[in-house]
Residue frames as qw, qx, qy, qz and C-alpha x, y, z in Angstrom:
[[0.526, -0.609, 0.506, -0.311, 17.87, 13.25, -7.27],
 [0.378, 0.357, -0.852, -0.063, 20.07, 10.19, -7.30],
 [0.838, -0.301, -0.370, -0.264, 18.67, 6.92, -6.05],
 [0.505, -0.702, 0.446, -0.230, 19.78, 5.92, -2.55],
 [0.392, 0.420, -0.818, 0.025, 22.48, 3.30, -2.14],
 [0.835, -0.334, 0.050, -0.434, 20.54, 0.41, -0.68],
 [0.810, 0.184, -0.504, 0.236, 23.58, -1.85, -0.73],
 [0.179, 0.372, -0.543, 0.731, 24.73, 0.14, 2.29],
 [0.295, 0.000, 0.613, -0.733, 21.43, -0.06, 4.15],
 [0.342, -0.111, -0.772, -0.524, 19.12, -2.71, 2.68],
 [0.134, -0.272, -0.881, 0.363, 17.30, -3.42, 5.94],
 [0.231, 0.336, 0.287, -0.867, 15.03, -0.36, 5.84],
 [0.505, 0.204, -0.466, -0.697, 13.58, -1.29, 2.44],
 [0.380, -0.055, -0.923, -0.034, 13.21, -4.89, 3.61],
 [0.009, 0.265, 0.706, -0.657, 11.42, -3.71, 6.73],
 [0.390, 0.268, -0.055, -0.879, 9.04, -1.68, 4.57],
 [0.567, 0.118, -0.643, -0.501, 8.10, -4.67, 2.42],
 [0.259, -0.089, -0.923, 0.269, 7.86, -7.02, 5.40],
 [0.141, 0.322, 0.560, -0.750, 5.23, -4.71, 6.86],
 [0.359, 0.159, -0.366, -0.844, 3.30, -4.40, 3.59],
 [0.259, 0.253, 0.920, -0.151, -0.11, -6.04, 3.57],
 [0.332, -0.106, -0.442, -0.827, -3.04, -5.93, 1.19],
 [0.153, 0.152, 0.832, -0.512, -6.03, -6.38, 3.49],
 [0.461, 0.516, 0.525, -0.495, -9.62, -7.18, 2.54],
 [0.009, 0.317, -0.612, -0.725, -8.70, -7.63, -1.10],
 [0.637, 0.476, 0.546, -0.262, -11.55, -7.97, -3.57],
 [0.185, -0.279, 0.630, 0.701, -10.64, -8.61, -7.19],
 [0.645, 0.563, 0.309, -0.414, -12.68, -8.21, -10.36],
 [0.404, -0.008, 0.692, 0.599, -12.10, -9.64, -13.81],
 [0.335, 0.681, 0.231, -0.609, -13.64, -6.95, -16.02],
 [0.369, 0.108, 0.713, 0.586, -14.40, -7.59, -19.69],
 [0.260, 0.721, 0.317, -0.558, -15.99, -4.75, -21.67],
 [0.546, 0.434, 0.517, 0.497, -16.68, -3.94, -25.31],
 [0.131, -0.258, 0.039, 0.957, -15.93, -0.45, -26.64],
 [0.072, 0.599, -0.294, 0.741, -17.29, 2.08, -26.21],
 [0.673, -0.495, -0.539, 0.107, -17.15, 1.57, -22.44],
 [0.035, 0.587, -0.359, 0.725, -16.65, 3.54, -19.26],
 [0.721, -0.444, -0.530, 0.046, -16.55, 2.12, -15.75],
 [0.098, -0.747, 0.272, -0.599, -16.18, 4.14, -12.56],
 [0.790, -0.241, -0.512, 0.237, -14.44, 2.76, -9.45],
 [0.448, 0.160, -0.399, 0.784, -12.95, 3.91, -6.17],
 [0.361, -0.705, -0.215, -0.571, -15.86, 5.18, -4.07],
 [0.783, -0.533, -0.276, 0.161, -14.66, 3.57, -0.82],
 [0.002, -0.935, 0.281, -0.216, -12.46, 6.15, 0.95],
 [0.382, -0.689, 0.611, -0.083, -8.92, 5.11, 1.79],
 [0.881, 0.035, 0.472, 0.030, -8.92, 1.96, -0.33],
 [0.096, -0.548, 0.614, 0.559, -6.09, 1.40, -2.78],
 [0.840, 0.438, 0.168, -0.270, -6.62, -0.04, -6.25],
 [0.351, -0.377, 0.735, 0.441, -4.50, -2.28, -8.46],
 [0.739, 0.550, 0.115, -0.371, -5.22, -2.68, -12.18],
 [0.402, -0.280, 0.745, 0.453, -3.66, -5.04, -14.70],
 [0.581, 0.524, -0.139, -0.607, -4.54, -4.64, -18.38],
 [0.669, -0.035, 0.735, 0.109, -4.92, -8.15, -19.76],
 [0.433, 0.421, 0.598, 0.527, -6.10, -6.78, -23.10],
 [0.047, -0.602, -0.134, 0.786, -6.02, -3.11, -24.06],
 [0.257, 0.259, -0.307, 0.879, -6.02, -0.36, -24.87],
 [0.351, -0.742, -0.565, 0.085, -7.68, 1.31, -21.86],
 [0.131, 0.594, -0.127, 0.784, -7.68, 4.96, -20.76],
 [0.471, -0.486, -0.597, 0.431, -7.41, 5.65, -17.02],
 [0.047, -0.722, -0.029, -0.689, -8.79, 8.95, -15.76],
 [0.441, -0.085, -0.673, 0.587, -7.43, 9.42, -12.24],
 [0.236, -0.738, -0.554, 0.305, -9.04, 11.22, -9.32],
 [0.192, -0.597, 0.056, 0.777, -7.13, 14.37, -10.36],
 [0.616, 0.709, 0.194, -0.284, -8.54, 13.98, -13.91],
 [0.036, -0.635, 0.671, 0.382, -5.12, 13.08, -15.34],
 [0.902, 0.321, -0.031, -0.289, -5.33, 10.72, -18.32],
 [0.325, -0.491, 0.790, 0.173, -3.13, 7.63, -18.69],
 [0.781, 0.360, -0.313, -0.402, -3.17, 5.49, -21.85],
 [0.548, -0.381, 0.736, -0.111, -2.68, 1.87, -20.88],
 [0.623, 0.389, -0.562, -0.381, -1.89, -1.07, -23.12],
 [0.957, -0.109, -0.247, -0.109, -1.87, -4.86, -22.87],
 [0.787, 0.037, -0.394, 0.474, 0.48, -5.94, -20.08],
 [0.042, 0.541, -0.264, 0.798, 0.45, -2.63, -18.20],
 [0.563, -0.520, -0.617, 0.181, -0.06, -2.68, -14.42],
 [0.057, 0.534, -0.178, 0.825, -0.49, 0.12, -11.91],
 [0.401, -0.447, -0.690, 0.404, -1.17, 0.84, -8.26],
 [0.138, -0.683, -0.104, -0.710, -3.30, 3.71, -6.96],
 [0.401, -0.046, -0.736, 0.544, -2.17, 3.76, -3.30],
 [0.146, 0.087, 0.377, -0.911, -4.63, 6.47, -2.26],
 [0.237, 0.501, 0.832, -0.020, -7.59, 5.06, -4.17],
 [0.161, 0.466, 0.018, -0.870, -10.07, 7.78, -4.98],
 [0.680, 0.544, 0.421, -0.252, -12.74, 7.80, -7.66],
 [0.061, -0.486, 0.624, 0.609, -11.29, 7.00, -11.09],
 [0.780, 0.438, 0.155, -0.419, -12.48, 5.69, -14.45],
 [0.431, -0.164, 0.779, 0.426, -11.45, 3.03, -16.95],
 [0.508, 0.662, 0.136, -0.534, -12.52, 4.14, -20.43],
 [0.762, 0.317, 0.450, 0.341, -12.28, 3.10, -24.04],
 [0.372, 0.507, 0.158, 0.761, -11.73, 6.77, -24.95],
 [0.194, -0.088, -0.404, 0.890, -11.49, 10.03, -22.95],
 [0.327, -0.060, -0.095, -0.938, -14.86, 11.34, -24.18],
 [0.522, -0.253, -0.770, -0.268, -16.88, 8.24, -23.24],
 [0.511, -0.548, 0.200, -0.631, -19.22, 8.61, -20.22],
 [0.267, 0.189, -0.911, 0.250, -18.78, 6.16, -17.36],
 [0.725, -0.452, -0.279, -0.439, -21.10, 4.09, -15.18],
 [0.450, -0.592, 0.570, -0.349, -20.53, 3.02, -11.59],
 [0.224, 0.279, -0.932, -0.064, -19.03, -0.46, -11.32],
 [0.310, 0.118, 0.810, -0.483, -21.96, -1.50, -9.12],
 [0.613, 0.417, 0.038, -0.670, -24.29, -0.98, -12.11],
 [0.516, 0.386, -0.706, -0.294, -22.72, -3.94, -13.92],
 [0.942, -0.217, 0.001, -0.257, -23.83, -7.48, -13.21],
 [0.084, 0.622, -0.769, 0.120, -21.16, -9.68, -11.67],
 [0.942, -0.090, -0.284, -0.155, -20.63, -13.40, -11.10],
 [0.509, -0.702, 0.494, -0.073, -18.54, -14.79, -8.23],
 [0.700, 0.451, -0.554, -0.012, -15.59, -16.87, -9.41],
 [0.630, -0.112, -0.651, 0.408, -14.31, -17.60, -5.89],
 [0.398, -0.689, -0.482, 0.368, -14.44, -16.01, -2.45],
 [0.259, -0.665, 0.002, 0.700, -12.41, -12.93, -3.39],
 [0.084, -0.207, 0.559, 0.798, -12.81, -12.69, -7.18],
 [0.528, 0.566, 0.546, -0.321, -15.85, -11.87, -9.28],
 [0.355, 0.094, 0.604, 0.707, -16.30, -11.41, -13.04],
 [0.322, 0.665, 0.230, -0.634, -17.99, -8.57, -14.88],
 [0.170, -0.083, 0.749, 0.635, -18.89, -9.41, -18.45],
 [0.539, 0.398, 0.179, -0.721, -21.99, -7.92, -20.10],
 [0.761, 0.252, 0.598, -0.007, -23.62, -10.33, -22.52],
 [0.571, 0.817, 0.065, -0.044, -22.73, -8.07, -25.45],
 [0.240, -0.795, 0.504, 0.238, -18.95, -8.16, -24.77],
 [0.844, 0.460, -0.271, -0.047, -16.99, -9.72, -27.65],
 [0.911, -0.252, -0.017, 0.327, -13.91, -11.82, -27.03],
 [0.586, 0.311, -0.007, 0.748, -11.69, -9.01, -28.36],
 [0.226, -0.906, -0.151, -0.325, -12.96, -6.38, -25.91],
 [0.068, 0.667, -0.531, 0.519, -10.87, -4.81, -23.17],
 [0.839, -0.307, -0.448, 0.045, -9.91, -7.09, -20.29],
 [0.003, -0.668, 0.431, -0.606, -8.83, -5.79, -16.89],
 [0.684, -0.328, -0.610, 0.229, -7.94, -7.58, -13.66],
 [0.085, -0.664, 0.119, -0.733, -8.72, -5.11, -10.90],
 [0.568, -0.307, -0.674, 0.359, -8.21, -5.21, -7.12],
 [0.248, -0.748, 0.019, -0.616, -9.58, -3.03, -4.32],
 [0.761, -0.229, -0.511, 0.326, -7.88, -3.31, -0.93],
 [0.409, -0.909, 0.082, 0.024, -6.72, -1.72, 2.28],
 [0.697, 0.507, -0.290, 0.417, -3.09, -0.90, 1.59],
 [0.599, -0.796, 0.084, -0.024, -1.02, -1.12, 4.77],
 [0.576, 0.560, -0.465, 0.373, 2.69, -0.67, 5.41],
 [0.708, -0.364, -0.487, 0.359, 2.59, -1.50, 9.10],
 [0.420, -0.696, -0.180, 0.555, 4.58, 0.95, 11.14],
 [0.290, -0.187, 0.351, 0.870, 5.69, 2.72, 7.96],
 [0.248, 0.696, 0.673, 0.044, 2.15, 3.74, 7.03],
 [0.061, -0.819, -0.037, 0.570, 3.32, 7.37, 7.01],
 [0.270, -0.261, 0.627, 0.683, 5.03, 6.66, 3.68],
 [0.311, 0.522, 0.770, 0.195, 1.70, 6.09, 1.90],
 [0.084, 0.895, 0.275, -0.341, 0.86, 9.78, 2.14],
 [0.126, -0.699, 0.415, 0.569, 4.02, 10.58, 0.16],
 [0.483, 0.103, 0.789, 0.366, 3.27, 8.14, -2.65],
 [0.153, 0.136, -0.379, -0.902, 2.14, 9.50, -6.03],
 [0.670, 0.180, 0.195, -0.693, -1.47, 9.25, -7.15],
 [0.934, 0.316, -0.027, -0.165, -0.65, 6.62, -9.81],
 [0.363, -0.602, 0.687, 0.183, 2.32, 4.24, -9.70],
 [0.810, 0.470, -0.183, -0.299, 2.99, 2.56, -13.07],
 [0.852, -0.267, 0.409, 0.185, 4.86, -0.70, -13.33],
 [0.734, 0.619, 0.110, 0.256, 6.07, 0.21, -16.82],
 [0.059, 0.922, -0.306, 0.231, 8.51, 2.69, -15.32],
 [0.595, -0.588, 0.540, -0.092, 10.20, -0.17, -13.43],
 [0.965, 0.237, 0.106, -0.032, 10.69, -2.74, -16.19],
 [0.550, 0.684, -0.387, 0.283, 14.19, -1.58, -17.11],
 [0.181, -0.620, 0.614, -0.453, 15.29, -1.67, -13.47],
 [0.555, -0.140, 0.755, -0.320, 13.43, -4.90, -12.66],
 [0.437, 0.260, -0.663, -0.550, 13.32, -7.11, -15.79],
 [0.053, -0.055, -0.984, 0.161, 12.11, -9.98, -13.59],
 [0.409, 0.330, 0.436, -0.730, 8.67, -8.31, -13.45],
 [0.447, 0.326, -0.474, -0.685, 8.05, -9.01, -17.15],
 [0.296, -0.023, -0.945, -0.134, 7.52, -12.80, -16.75],
 [0.075, 0.336, 0.750, -0.565, 5.03, -12.06, -13.95],
 [0.383, 0.444, 0.036, -0.809, 3.10, -9.68, -16.19],
 [0.398, 0.223, -0.742, -0.492, 3.18, -12.23, -19.01],
 [0.146, -0.160, -0.961, 0.172, 1.82, -14.86, -16.60],
 [0.222, 0.413, 0.491, -0.734, -0.92, -12.46, -15.47],
 [0.420, 0.366, -0.333, -0.761, -1.87, -11.85, -19.09],
 [0.349, 0.059, -0.899, -0.259, -2.14, -15.57, -19.79],
 [0.062, -0.270, -0.873, 0.402, -4.13, -16.27, -16.63],
 [0.281, 0.407, 0.245, -0.834, -6.47, -13.33, -17.23],
 [0.466, 0.344, -0.430, -0.693, -7.20, -14.35, -20.82],
 [0.421, 0.111, -0.873, -0.221, -7.30, -18.15, -20.63],
 [0.656, -0.342, 0.202, -0.641, -9.15, -18.64, -17.32],
 [0.594, 0.139, -0.791, 0.037, -7.54, -22.00, -16.59],
 [0.715, -0.525, -0.461, -0.014, -8.36, -23.91, -13.41],
 [0.625, -0.542, -0.238, 0.509, -7.39, -21.89, -10.34],
 [0.428, 0.484, 0.130, 0.752, -6.63, -18.77, -12.35],
 [0.263, -0.866, -0.164, -0.392, -8.39, -16.42, -9.91],
 [0.730, -0.659, 0.036, 0.179, -6.20, -17.38, -6.95],
 [0.740, 0.038, 0.182, 0.646, -3.02, -17.33, -9.05],
 [0.219, 0.699, 0.204, 0.650, -3.85, -13.86, -10.36],
 [0.451, -0.869, -0.092, -0.183, -4.48, -12.55, -6.85],
 [0.782, -0.472, 0.122, 0.390, -1.08, -13.79, -5.66],
 [0.594, 0.289, 0.241, 0.711, 0.72, -12.38, -8.70],
 [0.024, -0.846, -0.200, -0.494, -1.00, -9.04, -8.11],
 [0.632, -0.768, -0.011, 0.107, 0.30, -9.04, -4.52],
 [0.755, -0.199, 0.218, 0.585, 3.87, -9.63, -5.73],
 [0.393, 0.534, 0.290, 0.691, 3.69, -7.03, -8.51],
 [0.263, -0.911, -0.165, -0.270, 2.30, -4.48, -6.02],
 [0.709, -0.618, 0.099, 0.324, 5.28, -5.18, -3.73],
 [0.649, 0.139, 0.285, 0.691, 7.65, -4.62, -6.67],
 [0.122, 0.791, 0.269, 0.536, 5.96, -1.29, -7.43],
 [0.476, -0.877, -0.032, -0.058, 6.38, -0.14, -3.84],
 [0.771, -0.373, 0.200, 0.476, 9.98, -1.35, -3.64],
 [0.542, 0.422, 0.294, 0.664, 10.82, 0.39, -6.91],
 [0.092, -0.900, -0.164, -0.393, 9.43, 3.63, -5.54],
 [0.651, -0.738, 0.088, 0.155, 11.50, 3.27, -2.38],
 [0.764, -0.147, 0.292, 0.556, 14.70, 2.42, -4.24],
 [0.399, 0.547, 0.311, 0.667, 14.21, 5.32, -6.65],
 [0.201, 0.231, -0.220, 0.926, 14.02, 7.86, -3.85],
 [0.110, -0.516, -0.755, 0.388, 10.54, 7.76, -2.29],
 [0.097, 0.770, 0.447, 0.446, 9.31, 10.74, -4.28],
 [0.073, -0.766, 0.090, -0.632, 8.74, 13.66, -1.92],
 [0.805, -0.583, -0.109, -0.020, 9.38, 11.64, 1.25],
 [0.377, 0.757, -0.420, 0.328, 12.77, 13.32, 1.65],
 [0.488, -0.621, 0.521, -0.324, 13.31, 12.16, 5.22],
 [0.936, -0.034, 0.347, -0.059, 13.10, 8.54, 4.19],
 [0.726, 0.630, -0.167, 0.222, 15.51, 9.14, 1.32],
 [0.004, 0.773, -0.513, 0.373, 18.00, 10.53, 3.81],
 [0.734, -0.385, 0.496, -0.260, 17.45, 7.56, 6.11],
 [0.951, 0.270, 0.144, 0.036, 18.02, 5.14, 3.23],
 [0.539, 0.725, -0.285, 0.321, 21.23, 6.96, 2.33],
 [0.134, -0.662, 0.573, -0.465, 22.49, 6.92, 5.90],
 [0.689, -0.037, -0.724, -0.025, 23.15, 3.30, 7.00],
 [0.217, 0.017, -0.698, 0.682, 23.70, 4.35, 10.62],
 [0.398, 0.033, 0.238, -0.886, 20.38, 6.19, 10.89],
 [0.707, 0.040, -0.498, -0.501, 18.61, 3.45, 8.95],
 [0.467, 0.024, -0.842, 0.270, 19.87, 0.99, 11.55],
 [0.110, 0.050, 0.558, -0.821, 18.13, 3.01, 14.29],
 [0.589, 0.093, -0.087, -0.798, 14.82, 3.15, 12.43],
 [0.670, 0.060, -0.710, -0.209, 14.93, -0.59, 11.75],
 [0.259, 0.001, -0.812, 0.523, 15.59, -1.22, 15.46],
 [0.333, 0.075, 0.340, -0.876, 12.56, 0.88, 16.41],
 [0.692, 0.124, -0.308, -0.641, 10.32, -0.94, 13.96],
 [0.609, 0.089, -0.788, -0.007, 11.50, -4.37, 15.01],
 [0.432, -0.307, -0.722, 0.445, 11.02, -3.73, 18.71],
 [0.115, -0.585, -0.158, -0.787, 8.48, -0.90, 19.16],
 [0.678, -0.637, -0.306, -0.200, 7.50, -2.13, 22.64],
 [0.700, -0.086, -0.334, 0.626, 10.94, -1.66, 24.11],
 [0.256, -0.922, -0.198, 0.212, 11.40, 1.26, 26.54],
 [0.664, 0.396, 0.049, 0.632, 13.89, 3.00, 24.25],
 [0.290, -0.826, -0.078, 0.477, 15.92, 5.94, 25.51],
 [0.411, 0.896, -0.159, -0.057, 17.68, 8.54, 23.39],
 [0.264, -0.695, 0.664, 0.074, 20.99, 7.26, 24.77],
 [0.690, 0.004, 0.722, 0.057, 20.23, 3.69, 23.59],
 [0.652, 0.699, 0.293, 0.004, 19.19, 4.90, 20.14],
 [0.132, 0.918, -0.366, -0.081, 22.30, 7.07, 19.87],
 [0.484, -0.451, 0.743, 0.101, 24.36, 3.99, 20.70],
 [0.755, 0.372, 0.539, 0.030, 22.63, 2.14, 17.85],
 [0.490, 0.869, 0.026, 0.064, 23.78, 4.92, 15.52],
 [0.797, -0.037, -0.068, 0.599, 27.23, 5.09, 17.12],
 [0.199, 0.568, 0.001, 0.799, 27.11, 8.78, 17.98],
 [0.058, -0.059, -0.555, 0.828, 26.55, 11.12, 20.89],
 [0.124, 0.603, 0.747, -0.253, 23.02, 11.81, 22.06],
 [0.120, 0.719, 0.076, -0.681, 23.08, 15.40, 20.85],
 [0.074, 0.358, -0.666, -0.651, 24.39, 14.53, 17.37],
 [0.047, 0.238, 0.957, 0.159, 21.91, 11.67, 17.04],
 [0.131, 0.661, 0.613, -0.413, 18.91, 13.73, 18.21],
 [0.129, 0.654, -0.158, -0.729, 19.79, 16.60, 15.86],
 [0.055, 0.215, -0.812, -0.540, 20.29, 14.27, 12.89],
 [0.087, 0.363, 0.927, -0.022, 17.09, 12.31, 13.57],
 [0.165, 0.710, 0.408, -0.550, 15.01, 15.49, 13.83],
 [0.111, 0.561, -0.387, -0.723, 16.50, 16.91, 10.63],
 [0.058, 0.091, -0.896, -0.430, 15.74, 13.75, 8.65],
 [0.092, -0.404, -0.909, -0.052, 12.33, 12.68, 9.97],
 [0.181, -0.518, -0.203, -0.811, 10.90, 16.00, 11.12],
 [0.695, -0.614, -0.102, -0.359, 10.27, 14.76, 14.66],
 [0.253, -0.642, 0.674, -0.264, 12.15, 13.78, 17.79],
 [0.297, 0.180, -0.936, -0.058, 13.11, 10.10, 18.26],
 [0.114, 0.186, 0.854, -0.472, 10.62, 9.56, 21.08],
 [0.507, 0.415, 0.135, -0.744, 7.84, 11.31, 19.18],
 [0.485, 0.344, -0.676, -0.434, 8.61, 9.06, 16.21],
 [0.127, 0.033, -0.976, 0.177, 8.39, 6.03, 18.49],
 [0.331, 0.311, 0.599, -0.660, 5.01, 7.15, 19.83],
 [0.554, 0.440, -0.204, -0.677, 3.67, 7.73, 16.30],
 [0.371, 0.264, -0.866, -0.207, 4.94, 4.30, 15.26],
 [0.063, 0.089, 0.914, -0.392, 3.30, 2.62, 18.24],
 [0.447, 0.393, 0.386, -0.705, -0.06, 4.26, 17.54],
 [0.528, 0.401, -0.493, -0.564, 0.03, 3.30, 13.86],
 [0.288, 0.112, -0.951, 0.003, 0.61, -0.29, 14.89],
 [0.206, 0.187, 0.741, -0.611, -2.08, -0.03, 17.58],
 [0.562, 0.373, 0.004, -0.738, -4.68, 1.09, 15.04],
 [0.527, 0.308, -0.711, -0.349, -3.75, -1.83, 12.77],
 [0.188, 0.053, -0.951, 0.241, -3.80, -4.41, 15.56],
 [0.283, 0.260, 0.624, -0.681, -7.07, -3.21, 17.11],
 [0.556, 0.453, 0.031, -0.696, -9.05, -2.41, 14.00],
 [0.599, 0.432, -0.563, -0.372, -7.71, -4.89, 11.45],
 [0.421, 0.194, -0.878, 0.121, -6.48, -7.79, 13.54],
 [0.665, -0.524, -0.281, -0.452, -9.14, -7.44, 16.28],
 [0.550, 0.047, -0.654, 0.517, -6.59, -7.82, 19.09],
 [0.439, -0.767, -0.450, 0.129, -7.74, -6.94, 22.62],
 [0.076, 0.922, -0.107, 0.364, -6.79, -3.40, 23.65],
 [0.646, -0.699, 0.307, -0.015, -5.02, -4.69, 26.77],
 [0.885, 0.025, 0.308, 0.350, -2.88, -7.01, 24.63],
 [0.495, 0.726, 0.095, 0.468, -1.95, -4.17, 22.28],
 [0.246, -0.922, 0.180, -0.238, -1.00, -1.91, 25.20],
 [0.790, -0.478, 0.358, 0.139, 1.26, -4.62, 26.63],
 [0.821, 0.298, 0.278, 0.400, 2.88, -5.41, 23.25],
 [0.345, 0.790, 0.043, 0.506, 3.70, -1.74, 22.76],
 [0.525, 0.150, -0.453, 0.704, 5.42, -1.38, 26.10],
 [0.300, -0.567, 0.048, -0.766, 2.83, 0.51, 28.15],
 [0.127, 0.111, -0.852, 0.496, 2.74, -0.33, 31.84],
 [0.264, 0.373, 0.696, -0.554, -0.96, 0.37, 32.17],
 [0.274, 0.575, 0.702, 0.319, -4.04, 0.55, 29.98],
 [0.047, -0.922, -0.269, 0.274, -4.61, 4.13, 31.18],
 [0.281, -0.624, 0.376, 0.625, -1.17, 5.26, 29.97],
 [0.323, 0.113, 0.767, 0.542, -1.73, 3.61, 26.60],
 [0.152, 0.751, 0.639, 0.070, -5.20, 5.14, 26.25],
 [0.114, -0.876, -0.047, 0.467, -3.88, 8.62, 26.97],
 [0.268, -0.418, 0.574, 0.651, -1.14, 8.29, 24.36],
 [0.290, 0.345, 0.817, 0.359, -3.56, 6.79, 21.83],
 [0.104, 0.855, 0.497, -0.109, -6.10, 9.59, 22.23],
 [0.183, -0.783, 0.156, 0.574, -3.41, 12.26, 22.02],
 [0.207, -0.298, 0.690, 0.626, -2.09, 10.90, 18.69],
 [0.107, 0.302, 0.872, 0.370, -5.16, 9.35, 17.04],
 [0.227, -0.181, -0.091, -0.953, -7.77, 11.80, 18.37],
 [0.771, -0.287, -0.163, -0.545, -10.10, 9.26, 19.94],
 [0.543, -0.457, 0.663, -0.238, -9.83, 6.58, 22.64],
 [0.087, 0.245, -0.928, -0.265, -8.92, 3.04, 21.56],
 [0.329, 0.290, 0.837, -0.328, -12.32, 1.80, 22.73],
 [0.487, 0.624, 0.098, -0.603, -14.00, 3.91, 20.05],
 [0.298, 0.500, -0.705, -0.405, -11.83, 2.25, 17.43],
 [0.116, -0.010, 0.988, -0.096, -12.80, -1.17, 18.77],
 [0.431, 0.476, 0.564, -0.520, -16.47, -0.20, 18.58],
 [0.458, 0.622, -0.264, -0.578, -16.06, 0.89, 14.98],
 [0.139, 0.333, -0.904, -0.229, -14.35, -2.37, 14.06],
 [0.263, 0.215, 0.901, -0.269, -17.22, -4.36, 15.63],
 [0.470, 0.598, 0.257, -0.596, -19.78, -2.24, 13.77],
 [0.351, 0.554, -0.566, -0.499, -17.98, -2.89, 10.49],
 [0.035, -0.097, 0.993, 0.050, -18.10, -6.64, 11.10],
 [0.354, 0.435, 0.714, -0.418, -21.85, -6.43, 11.69]]
């Protein structure tokens, strides 16, 4: 499948990256001597980022697929899941919590057993909530493992970032932990953008939207102003077509009606704003265009499966 022409409709990809956030990021600088095996990814729904500062390292994914990684390789596991970093495929692994760690700063710790030589494997690893804002539905279509190596020919500008990550990981100069975290954020965004520009894998509806600048314009409008009381006629005008042609095209591409899409978008944002950003439910309802808290609560429960108050209670419990 050919890559979509983003010169015709760049705004949809930009909207995707503008909504991308790595929330609750915790990084580890892991230094291990072979033979080694470390197991990560127990927290459900948490993505992982790994950069190999010094290899080689074998990754065994949640599906038991093996990936041989070398110095300078980087990858994103958008779905998380239990996985292993190994010196060889036949080496047993231990849970990451079994290794002693030392805090380097608020969000970065170091794992380095006393027996690790300076030429052992070195990995900079991040665990985070991976959010794409209103485009969270795209995460489900992402592959299990997204390798940055597949993007280097298309994005040669990534190489200096990886070189900088390698230097910072190995030399541990002043402020290296914060610099590494920011570089990891940028490299993760490049990985996601590369996936979008290369066709979004199995997310065929989004590929069609990216290829169709008129439909992409409608989706961008919905994402930029989800609280507006959109009508099918107004959205058709955005696309420059009749209501019937627009509705048929939108359903064929996204798999849902325009107003159903808008409701799904609103509820994805509501979950993020209530649970992650701790916004009051009344504020969220108002921002998303609902005239009453009761109307918002009904829509929320219908889509999410529970009332918004239950989500608020869970968020408070997690803080405690």
